[in-house]
Structure formats: structure tokens, C-alpha cells
C-alpha positions in Angstrom: 0.0 0.0 0.0 1.3 3.5 -0.8 -0.5 5.5 1.8 1.7 6.8 4.6 -0.7 6.1 7.5 -1.1 2.3 7.1 0.4 0.5 10.0 1.2 3.7 11.8 1.2 3.4 15.6 -0.8 6.7 15.6 -3.7 5.3 13.6 -5.9 4.6 16.6 -5.3 8.2 17.7 -6.2 9.4 14.2 -9.4 7.3 14.2 -10.4 8.8 17.6 -9.7 12.3 16.3 -11.9 11.8 13.2 -14.7 10.3 15.3 -14.7 13.5 17.4 -14.6 15.6 14.3 -17.6 14.0 12.6 -19.5 13.7 15.9 -20.6 17.4 15.6 -22.1 17.0 12.1 -24.1 13.9 13.1 -25.5 15.5 16.3 -26.5 18.6 14.5 -28.6 16.7 11.9 -31.3 16.1 14.6 -30.5 18.1 17.7 -31.8 21.5 16.4 -35.3 20.2 15.6 -35.9 19.6 19.3 -35.0 23.1 20.2 -36.8 24.8 17.3 -39.9 25.9 19.3 -37.7 27.6 22.0 -35.5 29.2 19.3 -38.6 30.6 17.5 -40.2 31.9 20.7 -37.1 33.6 22.2 -35.8 35.1 18.9 -39.4 35.9 17.6 -38.6 34.1 14.3 -41.2 33.7 11.6 -42.4 30.2 10.8 -40.3 30.4 7.6 -37.3 31.6 9.5 -37.3 28.8 12.0 -37.7 26.3 9.2 -34.7 27.7 7.4 -32.7 27.6 10.7 -33.2 23.8 10.5 -33.0 23.3 6.7 -30.1 25.6 5.9 -27.7 23.2 7.6 -29.0 20.2 5.7 -29.1 22.0 2.4 -25.5 23.2 2.7 -24.3 19.7 3.6 -26.2 18.2 0.6 -25.0 20.8 -1.9 -21.3 20.9 -0.9 -20.4 17.3 -0.2 -19.1 16.6 -3.7 -17.1 19.8 -3.7 -15.7 19.1 -0.2 -14.7 15.6 -1.3 -12.7 16.9 -4.3 -11.0 19.6 -2.2 -9.9 17.0 0.3 -8.3 15.0 -2.5 -6.6 18.0 -4.1 -5.6 20.0 -1.1 -4.9 17.2 1.4 -7.1 15.4 3.8 -5.5 16.7 7.0 -5.7 20.3 5.8 -9.4 20.0 5.0 -10.2 18.3 8.3 -8.6 21.2 10.2 -10.3 23.8 8.1 -13.7 22.0 8.4 -13.4 21.6 12.2 -12.5 25.3 12.6 -15.3 26.5 10.3 -17.9 24.2 12.0 -16.9 25.3 15.5 -16.8 29.0 14.6 -20.2 28.8 13.0 -21.6 26.9 16.0 -20.4 29.6 18.4 -21.9 32.3 16.2 -25.3 30.4 16.2 -25.2 30.3 19.9 -24.6 34.1 20.1 -27.5 34.9 17.8 -28.8 38.4 18.9 -32.4 39.2 19.5 -34.1 41.7 17.3 -34.3 42.3 13.5 -30.9 40.6 12.8 -31.8 37.3 14.5 -33.4 35.5 11.5 -30.7 36.3 8.9 -27.9 35.7 11.5 -28.9 32.2 12.6 -29.8 31.0 9.1 -26.5 32.3 7.7 -24.4 30.6 10.3 -26.4 27.4 10.2 -25.5 27.3 6.5 -21.9 27.9 7.3 -22.0 25.0 9.8 -23.2 22.8 6.9 -20.4 24.0 4.7 -17.9 23.2 7.4 -19.3 19.7 7.8 -19.2 19.2 4.0 -15.5 20.2 4.0 -14.6 18.1 7.0 -16.5 14.8 6.6 -15.0 13.4 3.3 -11.5 14.3 4.4 -12.1 12.7 7.9 -13.3 9.5 6.3 -10.4 9.4 3.9 -7.9 9.7 6.8 -9.5 6.7 8.5 -9.5 4.6 5.3 -5.9 5.6 4.6 -4.8 4.4 8.0 -5.8 0.7 7.6 -5.1 -2.1 5.2 -8.2 -3.1 3.2 -8.6 -6.3 5.2 -8.6 -4.3 8.5 -10.9 -1.5 7.4 -14.1 -3.2 8.3 -13.5 -3.2 12.1 -12.2 0.4 12.1 -15.0 1.8 9.9 -17.6 -0.1 11.9 -16.4 1.8 15.0 -16.4 5.0 13.0 -19.9 4.6 11.6 -21.2 2.9 14.8 -20.4 5.9 16.9 -21.3 8.5 14.3 -24.6 6.8 13.4 -25.5 6.4 17.0 -24.9 10.1 17.6 -27.7 10.9 15.1 -30.0 9.0 17.5 -28.5 10.7 20.6 -29.2 14.2 19.1 -32.9 14.4 20.0 -32.2 13.2 23.6 -29.2 15.5 24.1 -31.1 18.4 22.6 -34.0 17.9 24.9 -31.8 18.0 28.0 -29.7 21.0 26.9 -32.7 23.1 26.0 -33.8 22.8 29.7 -30.9 25.1 30.4 -30.8 27.2 27.2 -31.3 26.5 23.5 -28.0 28.1 22.8 -26.3 25.2 24.5 -27.2 22.9 21.5 -24.7 25.0 19.5 -22.1 25.6 22.2 -21.8 21.9 22.9 -19.8 21.6 19.6 -17.0 23.9 20.9 -15.3 21.4 23.4 -15.9 18.6 20.9 -14.1 20.6 18.2 -11.2 21.5 20.5 -10.7 17.8 21.3 -10.8 16.9 17.6 -8.3 19.6 16.7 -5.8 18.6 19.4 -6.0 14.9 18.6 -5.6 15.6 14.9 -2.5 17.7 15.5 -1.1 15.0 17.8 -1.9 12.2 15.4 -0.4 14.0 12.4 -2.3 11.7 10.0 -0.8 11.6 6.5 -2.9 11.7 3.4 -2.6 11.4 -0.4 -3.0 14.6 -2.4 -3.7 14.7 -6.2 -2.7 17.8 -8.1 -5.6 18.6 -10.4 -7.6 21.5 -11.7 -10.8 22.3 -9.9 -13.9 21.7 -12.0 -15.9 24.8 -11.0 -18.5 24.3 -13.7 -19.2 20.9 -12.4 -19.3 22.3 -8.8 -21.9 24.9 -9.8 -24.1 22.4 -11.5 -24.0 19.7 -8.8 -24.5 22.2 -6.0 -27.4 23.9 -7.7 -29.0 20.6 -8.8 -28.6 19.0 -5.4 -29.6 22.1 -3.5 -32.8 22.7 -5.5 -34.1 19.2 -5.5 -33.4 18.6 -1.8 -35.1 22.0 -1.1 -38.1 20.8 -3.1 -38.2 17.7 -0.9 -37.9 19.7 2.2 -40.8 22.0 1.2 -43.1 19.3 -0.1 -45.0 18.9 3.2 -45.5 22.7 3.5 -46.2 23.6 -0.1 -47.9 20.3 -1.1 -46.9 18.0 -3.9 -49.4 19.6 -6.3 -47.8 23.1 -5.9 -45.9 24.1 -9.0 -43.0 25.3 -6.8 -42.5 21.8 -5.3 -42.4 20.1 -8.7 -40.4 23.0 -10.2 -37.6 22.8 -7.6 -37.4 19.0 -7.8 -37.7 18.9 -11.5 -35.2 21.7 -12.2 -32.8 20.1 -9.7 -32.9 16.8 -11.5 -32.4 18.5 -14.9 -29.3 20.2 -13.6 -28.0 17.0 -12.2 -28.5 15.3 -15.6 -26.6 18.2 -17.2 -23.9 17.8 -14.6 -23.6 14.1 -15.6 -23.4 15.0 -19.3 -20.8 17.7 -18.7 -18.6 15.5 -16.3 -18.3 12.8 -18.9 -16.8 15.3 -21.3 -14.5 17.1 -18.8 -10.8 16.2 -18.6 -10.6 16.7 -14.9 -14.1 16.3 -13.6 -15.4 17.0 -10.1 -16.7 13.5 -10.0 -15.4 10.7 -12.3 -18.7 9.1 -13.1 -16.9 6.1 -14.7 -16.6 4.7 -11.2 -20.2 3.7 -11.4 -19.2 1.1 -14.0 -18.0 -1.0 -11.0 -21.2 -3.0 -10.2 -20.3 -3.3 -6.5 -19.9 0.5 -6.2 -23.2 1.1 -8.0 -25.1 -1.4 -5.8 -23.5 -0.1 -2.6 -24.8 3.4 -3.4 -28.3 2.1 -4.3 -28.4 0.3 -1.0 -27.2 3.4 0.9 -29.8 5.6 -0.8 -32.6 3.2 0.0 -31.4 2.7 3.6 -31.4 6.4 4.2 -35.1 6.6 3.1 -35.7 4.9 6.5 -32.6 5.6 8.7 -32.9 9.4 9.2 -36.7 9.6 9.2 -36.8 6.9 11.9 -35.5 9.5 14.4 -38.1 12.2 13.5 -41.1 9.9 13.4 -40.2 7.9 16.5 -39.5 11.1 18.5 -42.9 12.5 17.4 -44.7 9.2 18.2 -43.1 9.2 21.7 -44.4 12.7 22.4 -47.8 12.5 20.9 -48.9 8.9 21.3 -46.9 8.0 24.4 -47.1 11.4 26.1 -43.4 11.7 26.7 -41.8 15.2 27.2 -39.4 16.3 24.5 -36.4 15.9 26.9 -37.2 12.2 27.4 -38.7 11.3 24.0 -35.3 11.0 22.4 -34.3 8.4 25.0 -36.4 5.9 23.1 -33.9 6.1 20.3 -31.1 4.9 22.6 -32.5 1.4 22.3 -32.0 1.8 18.5 -28.4 2.9 19.2 -27.8 -0.2 21.3 -28.7 -2.5 18.4 -26.9 -0.3 15.9 -23.6 0.0 17.6 -23.4 -3.7 18.6 -24.3 -4.9 15.1 -22.0 -2.4 13.4 -19.0 -4.1 15.1 -20.2 -7.5 14.1 -20.8 -6.3 10.5 -17.3 -4.8 10.3 -15.7 -8.2 11.2 -18.0 -9.9 8.7 -16.8 -7.4 6.0 -13.2 -8.1 6.7 -13.7 -11.8 6.5 -15.9 -12.2 3.5 -17.0 -8.9 2.0 -20.1 -6.7 2.3 -22.7 -9.0 0.8 -23.5 -11.1 3.9 -23.8 -8.3 6.4 -25.7 -6.0 4.0 -28.3 -8.6 3.0 -28.7 -9.8 6.6 -29.0 -6.2 7.8 -31.6 -5.2 5.2 -33.7 -8.3 6.2 -33.4 -7.5 9.9 -34.3 -3.8 9.4 -37.3 -4.7 7.3 -38.5 -7.2 9.9 -37.8 -4.9 12.8 -39.7 -1.9 11.2 -42.7 -4.1 10.3 -42.9 -5.6 13.8 -42.3 -2.2 15.4 -45.1 -0.6 13.3 -47.5 -3.4 14.2 -47.1 -2.6 17.9 -47.3 1.2 17.7 -51.0 1.3 18.4 -50.6 -0.5 21.7 -49.4 2.8 23.1 -47.0 0.8 25.3 -43.2 1.2 24.9 -42.3 -2.1 26.7 -43.5 -4.3 23.9 -41.7 -2.3 21.3 -38.2 -2.2 22.7 -37.0 -5.5 21.2 -38.3 -4.3 17.8 -36.4 -1.0 18.1 -33.2 -2.9 19.0 -33.7 -5.3 16.0 -34.2 -2.4 13.6 -31.1 -0.7 14.9 -29.1 -3.9 14.5 -30.2 -4.2 10.9 -29.1 -0.7 10.1 -25.8 -1.2 11.9 -25.0 -4.2 9.6 -25.8 -2.1 6.5 -24.5 1.4 6.7 -20.8 1.1 7.7 -20.3 -2.0 5.5 -21.8 -0.5 2.3 -19.8 2.7 2.8 -16.6 0.8 3.4 -17.1 -1.5 0.5 -17.7 1.5 -1.8 -14.5 3.2 -0.6 -12.5 0.0 -1.0 -13.3 0.1 -4.7 -11.6 3.4 -5.2 -7.9 4.5 -5.4 -6.5 6.3 -2.3 -6.3 9.5 -4.3 -10.1 9.5 -4.7 -11.3 8.6 -1.2 -12.6 12.2 -0.7 -14.4 12.2 -4.0 -16.0 8.8 -3.4 -17.1 9.9 0.0 -18.7 13.0 -1.6 -20.6 10.7 -3.9 -21.8 8.4 -1.1 -22.8 11.2 1.2 -24.7 13.0 -1.6 -26.6 9.8 -2.2 -27.3 9.4 1.5 -28.6 13.0 1.8 -30.8 12.5 -1.2 -32.3 9.3 0.3 -33.0 10.9 3.7 -34.5 14.1 2.1 -36.7 12.0 -0.1 -37.7 9.7 2.8 -38.7 12.6 5.1 -40.7 14.3 2.3 -42.6 11.2 1.1 -43.1 9.6 4.5 -44.2 12.9 6.0 -46.9 13.2 3.3 -48.0 9.7 4.0 -48.3 10.3 7.7 -50.3 13.6 7.2 -52.6 11.9 4.8 -53.2 8.9 7.1 -53.6 11.1 10.2 -56.2 13.2 8.4 -58.2 10.1 7.5 -58.1 8.5 10.9 -58.9 11.8 12.7 -61.9 12.4 10.4 -63.3 9.0 11.2 -62.7 9.4 14.9 -64.3 12.9 15.0 -67.4 11.6 13.1 -67.6 8.8 15.6 -67.5 11.4 18.4 -70.6 13.1 16.8 -69.0 15.8 14.7 -70.6 16.6 11.3 -68.5 15.1 8.5 -67.6 18.5 7.0 -66.6 19.9 10.3 -64.7 16.7 11.1 -62.8 16.9 7.9 -61.9 20.6 8.5 -60.6 20.0 12.0 -58.7 16.9 10.9 -57.0 18.7 8.0 -55.9 21.5 10.3 -54.7 19.2 13.1 -52.8 16.9 10.7 -50.7 19.8 9.4 -49.7 21.2 12.8 -46.4 20.7 14.5 -47.4 17.9 16.9 -44.1 17.8 18.8 -43.7 21.5 19.4 -46.2 22.1 22.2 -47.7 20.4 25.3 -49.0 16.9 24.8 -50.5 16.5 28.2 -54.1 17.2 27.1 -54.1 15.1 23.9 -57.2 13.0 23.8 -56.8 9.2 23.8 -58.4 8.8 20.3 -55.9 11.4 18.9 -53.0 9.4 20.4 -54.3 6.3 18.8 -54.9 7.9 15.4 -51.4 9.3 15.4 -50.0 5.9 16.2 -51.9 4.3 13.4 -50.7 7.0 10.9 -47.2 6.4 12.1 -47.7 2.7 11.6 -48.4 3.3 7.9 -45.1 5.1 7.7 -43.2 2.3 9.4 -44.7 -0.3 7.0 -43.6 1.7 4.0 -40.0 1.9 5.5 -40.1 -1.8 6.0 -41.1 -2.3 2.4 -38.2 -0.1 1.3 -35.7 -2.1 3.3 -37.2 -5.4 1.9 -36.6 -4.0 -1.6 -33.0 -3.1 -0.6 -32.6 -6.7 0.7 -33.7 -8.1 -2.7 -31.3 -5.8 -4.6 -28.4 -6.6 -2.3 -29.0 -10.4 -2.6 -29.2 -10.3 -6.3 -26.7 -7.7 -7.3 -23.9 -7.3 -4.7 -20.8 -9.2 -5.8 -20.0 -12.3 -3.7 -16.3 -11.5 -3.7 -14.9 -9.2 -1.1 -13.5 -5.9 -2.4 -10.4 -6.8 -0.5 -9.9 -9.7 -2.9 -10.0 -7.6 -6.1 -7.2 -5.5 -7.4 -7.6 -1.9 -6.4 -7.5 0.7 -9.2 -4.0 1.9 -10.0 -2.9 4.8 -7.8 -2.3 7.9 -9.9 1.3 9.0 -10.2 0.4 12.4 -9.1 -0.5 11.2 -5.6 1.8 12.3 -2.9 1.8 12.5 0.9 0.2 15.8 2.1 
């Protein structure tokens, strides 16, 4: 192997440093949603403003991942990790210092977007450093630890956010500062080497992929608010897809493209990305829908509703370690196929028990779902990276993360619409059964189903509403189970049986050099 970090005694320190670095990005995917009502109330933000305070971060991440991956490969992985950490921490501090008054809305949205940009610069480089530090046959275990902790932090976000907001909502941003300091110190001490490729930056490709990804993800984000029939929803998604098609056409004709699309000719890489995209349709939405269900149907407070997801993390983290060892021994096919099957079964069984309104009977289903996801995500990511040369790890991570963001954005949009539709139907039937005229029942149900159920007090929610919400959420879980069953079939039929460690890696470009 040509990478300087392989076998280094500091590789464990480098792995720890990178886990701390990416921890901030994963926590911030979910933590802010819990504090949104307090942020809006204290800063007197408009409904649009608080929505942008949440979405600006996710949009910047989605739009800039590909660019961040290419910068990591061309400027050096260690350099981009340090820049990304500093940018993310600085933006987090500024979010926490958002002033009251007329500047508040523009201030917090701007720095939330800068947080996302810092994460997009940092994450591909951090993952490349971890991959560069281990031989192909050892990567499964290391990457399982990386993704196990990072993925678990996505689940921890709602619980952590609930507890921090009891002090002040600003703490959800300030918590990133000590994490960033630890990550910076460990990165400097570990001095991880990386491979750098001298190449021209494809700014035309960057503009196309950023605009295409940003527009389409924004369309998905707004679908629940605008409605799928609104021309703005279809226009954003459609124009975004067109720009991405143009991006693909341009990249195939560019000498030094932002993303070398020829890598998709590798069947294993293509299938890994399909599996990742389908898995994200369920993975990120689970946190939102489960947290809402805990508050509305189970009557939990926001501070404690996120604790339900710690059961998910228990299954996820444990299975991720087992999956990493399976990957090292025999490739990604076995853990990914098994993981998809377990996740599909777990979601279906979990959904079946939601209307019991009793958490005790759901815990083992939550753990089973988490275990399934733990077997999939790290292994599919690692297998995709193993199929790339060391000089393209950042670029490949940009691809996989863009696919993951697309999947999660699509999942939240479509599943959110399903939940609203189902809730409206159940509420209408319940209100009619309570004696309300059909027209009035439909009006009340339509208004109630569109409200932010998890933003206010749930103490006075009638039992029939709790049950209706559980049944609407069950429909969502059944759809997620179906998506994971589809992923299982695709993985079983299309993932290569041979381990990526057993195939010859692509030739390392002669321009690659230690950074």
C-alpha cells in the first residue's frame, strides 16, 4: 500500500480524532429540531425563519459534499479536516450568540448554512484519513467503529437536545465547541498523513451539482409545507434533476471532472450506493417519526422522548462491530443482505405494535431495527470506498454522502406526506364517531394533521388522537419496512460475492503524494 498512514502506531489516535470531528455533524442533523420551538419563541422568528434555521444546515451539507470531497483529494485530507473543524466550530459559536431583534433570523440562518459548509468540507476528508490508516482487510473493524459511533450520535441528538434546552437552547450549539477543541488537538497529535492529487478544480461541475442537489433537496424539504401539487414543489425538484442530468453529461466530457462518473461502471460500487440511498429513506426519518410518536402517542416530554432512540443505538452500535468483522472476513454481501432483512422485519414488527401505546412491547423491535441498520451502513460505505484508489477517497465519500442525503430528504418528504394523509383520514373517522358533522370533522382533521405535533404540550391530547397518530405512524413504518425489503432483494441479487479486498484496487495515480 502506498498511503503513509497504514500500520502507523498513531492510527488509533487518528481514528479517535476523526470520530470526534464528525460527531458534531451527526449530532446537528437532529438536535436543532428539538429546540426549534424555543428558538422561535425567544428570537421571535417567523415560521419560515425557524424552518430555514433547520433546513439551511442540511441544504449546505447536501449541496457541498461533492465539492468538499474533491477539495480533500486535491488540497490534502488533514488540511481540509482542520479547516472544516474550525469552520464548523466557529459557525456553531456564532449560532449560539445569535442576537435578539431584527438581525436574528438572517444571523442564525447564515451561520447554520456555514455550519453545513464546514461539515461538508470536513467529513469526506475525515473518512479518507480513517480509510488511509488501515489495510483493506482491516478496514471493516475500524470503519464499523467510526460509523457505529457516528450513526449512534444521530440518535443521541434528540435526547441531548431535549436536556440541553432545559438550560438554554444556545447550548445545543455551544456543545460543539469542546468537541471541536478535542478533535483539533487529537488531529495535531496524530499527524495523519494523506494522499494529495494535483488537479484543476472543476468549478463548472461544482456549480451544476451544488445547484441541482440544493434545488431538488429543497423541493423535498418544502413538499410537506407547499404540497406535492404546488408548482413550486415540482419546479424545484424537476429543475434540480435536470441540472444533475446536465452535470452528468458535462462531467463525462470534462478532462478533470469534479466526480469521475466512470466509477459507477463498477457494479459493486453502484449497488453499494443504491443500498445506501434506500437505507437512508428509512434511517434518518426513523429519528423524526419515532420522536414525534413518543411525544404525541406515548405522552413523553421532548427531553425524554429522544431516549427511546437509545434502544436503537444499542442495536446499531453492537451490530456495526459484528458487521465490520464480517466485512473483513468475507465482503459486504452477507452483512448487508442480513442487515436489510433484519431492518425490514424490525420496522414491520415495530409498526405493528405502535397502536398498543406501550413502549415495553416495542423495545426489542427497536433494537432489532437498529441492529439491521448497523449491519448495513458502515459496511456498504466501506465497500464503496474499498473500490476506489487512495487519491479518490474524498471524491468517493462526496458521492456516497450526496446519495445518502438524497435518500434521507426523499424519505422525510414522502413519508411525512403519508403520515399527514393517514392522520387526516383517521382523525376524520374518529371525530365523526364522536358526533361531529362530516364537513366539520374533515376541516378539523385537516388543520390538526398539518400542525407541528411535537412543538407544544402533549399532556391534554385525547386518547383517540394518540391512537390515530400511532396508526398514521404505523403506515409510515410499514412503508419503510417495504423499502428495506426492496434493498434486501437488490443486495442479494446484485452485490458481488467476492470481497472488495480480494480484487485488485485501481491503480494509484502517479500524481498522488503525501500531504
